[in-house]
N, C-alpha and C positions, 0 to 999 in steps of 0.2 A: 504493500499499500503505499501510495507516495504522499509523504507528509503535506498539510496543508502550510500555505504561507502565514494563516493566523496562528500556530502554535510558534512559540519560543522554545527551543531546545533546552531542556533541562541542565546541561553542561554549559551552556551559555553565560559569558562573562563579560563585561565591560568594564575595562580598567581594573580587572581583578575581583569585581563584585557581579553575583547573579542578580537581574530583574526580571519579574514576570511582566506581562502585557503592562498592567495599570501602572507599574513602579516604574517602567521604561518611561510610559508616557510621563511621568514626572520629571524624569531627568532632563527628557528631550524638552520640556518646559525651561526647566533651570538653564539649559544650555542656550536656549533663545534669549532668555530675561538677563542671565547674568554672564552667559561664556564668551570666549574669546570668538573673534570671526569666524575661525574653521569650527569652531563648536556650535556656533549659530546655524551654520550650514546644516552640520549633521542634526541638530535638533529638527531642524525643518523637514529634513528627509525623514527622520524617525516618526513625526507626529503624520506626516504623509503615509507611510508604511502602516502605522498602528490604527488609521481610522477607518470606517465602516466600508470604506471603497474597495472596490477589485482591482484597481489601477492605480498607478502614478504617473504623473507628467514630468518627463524629464527634457532636457535639450540635448541635440546632438553636438559634437566638439566644434564643429564649423571648419575641419580641417582643408574639406573640399568645397566650402561655401559657407553661406552665412548660416550659423546656429539655428536650428529650427526646432520647434516643440515637437515631442511625439509622445504618443499615450503607451504604456507597457502593462499588460497583465500582471499582477502580483504573483501569481500561481506560476506564470512562466517564467518569472525571475527566480523564484523557488526553485523550480526544475533547473534552471541553468546553475544554481548553486550546487542542486544534488550530483548534476554532470560533472562539475568542476572537482566536487569531494570524490566522485569515482575513478576519475581520470587520475588524478595527482595523489590517491590515496590517502587523503585528509581524515581525521579520525575525531570523533567527538572527545572534546577536551585538549585538541591539538591548541597551541598558541598562534596567533596571527599579528601583526602590525599592521597598521592601518596609517598609511603616510602619503596618500595620494589625494587631492581636492575631493571634496564629496561634492561638489555642486554639478559633476558630471558621472555618468553609468559606472565606469571604472571605481571610481571611490565607494560610490552607494553601493555596490554588488559586494564589496568587500565586508559592509555592516551586513548585507543581507547572508551572505555564506556564513558570517559567524551566528546570527540567529538560527538559521536554518540547520548548519551542521554540527552546532552547539561548540564552538570554538571559544576560547577565551581572547580577546581581542582588545589590544592595547591603542589608544589614540594617540598621535604625535602632530605637531604643527606641521602641515605639508611645507617641504622646503627642498633646495637640489642637494643638500647633505643629509640626509635624512637619518642616517645609521651613527652620526658622529659622535653624538651625545649619550646613543644607547648601550645599556649595559646588560641586558637579558638578552637571552638568545630564544628565537622563534621559529617555528616549525614552518610557517607561510607567510607570504608576502607579496605585494604586486607594486612595481615599480615602472616608471619612464626610463628610456634610455639615458637620459642626462643624470638621473638620480643614480642609476647604476655604474656611470662613468666616475661619479664624486664619491662613491663608496666602496672601491676595490679594495682598499685594506682592511673594511668592517664586513665584508660579505660573510665572513665565516661565521656570523651572527645569525645567518638565515638558513634553514635547512632546503627548503623547496622556494625558489624565485620565479614568479613569472613576470614578463615584460612584454609591456605593449603598449600603443599609442602611435609608436612610429618602428621603421625597422632598426635594428641594431647593427651599427655598422662593422664591417669585416676586421677593423682596427682593435675595435672593444670586443667583438667574439674572440678574436687572439690572446686578450688580456685575460678571458673567462677561464681559459683551458685547465688552468691548473688550481683554480679555486674550487674548495670542497662544495660548495652549495651546489645544488640540483638546479639548473637554471633554464628555464624554457622561454622562446618568443612564442607570443600569442597572435592568433588571427581573429578579428572580430569586429565589431561595430556597435554602436547605440541599439539599432534595428535586432541585432542577433542577441542584445542584451550581454555585452561583452563577447568573451572568446567563444568561437564555435571549434577551435583548431587550435594544436601548438606543436611544438617541434623542440627538440634539446638543442640549446645552445651551446655546451660545453660536456666535458669528459668524452670526445670525439675523437676517433684515429684520425691522424694527423692527414690532412689533404681531402677529408670527407667534408660532405655536405647531406644536410637531412632535408627532409619534405614533411608538410603539415600533416598531422593525423587527426581525426575529427574525435570531438567526445562522443560519450555515448548517444546513440539514438540520432545522431545526425550523419546525414550521406549528403554526396555532391556531385555536379556534372557541371559541364560547360554548355553555353549556348552556342549559335552560329556566329558571335564575335569572338569566340574564344575567352569569355569572360564565365566566372564563377557562378552557377546557381547552388542553393542552397536549401535543403528539405530536413527542417527540424520541427517535426509537428507538435513536441512539448514545449517548445518557444513560441511558433507561430504556425498559424494553419495553413497561411499562405506562404507559397515559395519565396524565397530571397533572390532578387535579381541581382547580381552587384556589377559594378564596373573593374574588376579587377581581372586580368587576363591569366591564366593558369595553365599549366599543363597537368591533365588528371592520371595520378598513378594508380587510384583504383577509387570506388564507390566513397572509401573512408580518407583518401591520401591525395594531397596535390602538391604541386610545387607552384609558388606564386611568382610570378614574372613581372608584374606591374601594372599601373593604371590603365584604361582603355583611353580614357580622356588625355591622359599624358602622351600616347605613341605620338611620335614624331615621324611624318613621310618626308623624308630628305631624298628629293630626286627618284622618288619610286621607292627606295629602302627604308622599311620600317624599323624605327628604333625604340627600344624600351629606356626610357631615363633612369630607371630604377637599377636596372642592370649595369649600365654605363657608370651610374654615382657609386655602386659597390665596387666598381673596378679603380675610382678615383681615390677611395678613401684612405688608400697609404700615401697619397702626395698631399693631402689638405688636412690640415688639423680641426680645422673650425667648420661651419656650416655651410654648406654649399649645395646647387644641385643644377642638372641640366635642362634646357629646355629648347624650342624651337622658335625662332623670328623669321618673320616675313623675307623671302629673298627673292630676287628676280630670275635667277639660273636653276635654283633647286627647290621652289617652293616654300619651302623652310629649310632653314639651316641651323645645325646644332651649335648653340652656345653654353659658356659656362658660369654661372652666378655664383660668387662668391661672398659672403661676409666677411669683411676684413675691419672689425673693430680699432684694432691698434694701426691703422694703415701701414702695415709691415709686409704686406705680400707684393712680391715681383712678378706679375702676371706673365710675363715675358720668358720667364725663367721655368715656370709651372709649366706654360703651354710645351716648351722644348722639352721637359722631363717626359710630360704624357707622350709625346712625338716619339722618342725614343723608348720608351717600354715596349715590350712585345706583347701586354696585354692587350691590346685596342686593336679593331681592324682598323682601316683608314675611314670608314664611315663613322667611327665612333669617337673619333678626336674632334674635340670642339675646334670650329672655325672662328671661334672669339671669346675673349674672356673679361667678363664685365665684374664690377667689384663696387658693393655697397657697404656702408658702415653698419648698418643696421637691417634685418630682415623685419617684416612684416609678420607676425605670428598669432595663434589664437591664444585664450586665456590658460590653455592649458601646456603651453609651449611649443603647438606644433606649427611648421613654417607655411605660411599662406601663400603659396608660388603666385597666384594671380595679383595679389595686392602687392608681393614684393616687386612683381614686374612692372605695376605702375609706377612705384617710387622709383622704378629705374628710369623709367619713361620722364617721369619728373625730372631725373638728375641731367639727363639729356638737355632737357630744355632750359635749365637755370644756367 
């Protein structure tokens, strides 16, 4: 029998104390009235979760457009939590750390997992260095890549870590190989109630790569564009059609290639920016992305956009290094490099490519 979203697991604890539904409502009200800003957000969500409605309203992250409201079924959220527990072997009484902002789905679902799976969850202020002051060890935690990158010396405090929100760079993945923590990249979105698939990022044989495996009761296929279609009946009755180009391995396994709306057709050659960006990662320490801009000869030409806060980058030297590398086909070498002091980003730190390109256009005019 599938546990109901209305039930709080008997082993659930929040900052070391068990609360039933009524007591948890009181905690939520106190967070809203007297808590710190991140606690007020948690309080608001708990009030929504514990009310009599069967749904909650949340906002998408806005990484591919303006954040939009979306309505999620509470039982579907509970089912997602159960699937995560099964996939990662999470047990009642396990400890968890909540270090993500709770105004978006990833942070909200850490709280739901705790209530449904019976976790002892501790709350900390979301920051870029979430483990720096932590003295306790935890069984389970979720982070975005920048938090992982800033926590390398502390990751031993976490037994199982899931990483989402953006792809981890090859440079970061290389640094994770000898870390004791079991670290997984996740694939998902607000519409799928966070992740529907995961793949290991470390403890891999040298030179090997992995593909995504779906959580229980989830199957995948691809449409005529080559994009991922998700069947997750315990999360949503309708199939979810994405704009993510994939390679199907099986009904429950796939390799992510990139975004359909990011594909660049340059002189008849289709280029996946995400694959080129992965190849570029050893050469650039900061944030960057590749895109296509209008060109009379090729229709679109490949260019590289780099964030250079300290104005230290030598773009000519970088381009020459890329040209000399044997990693790139001649079509994957950027025709130009453009530099901006800061990228446009969402509230969760994801780069907004279209808005960043608008910043670039403004810099050209100024």
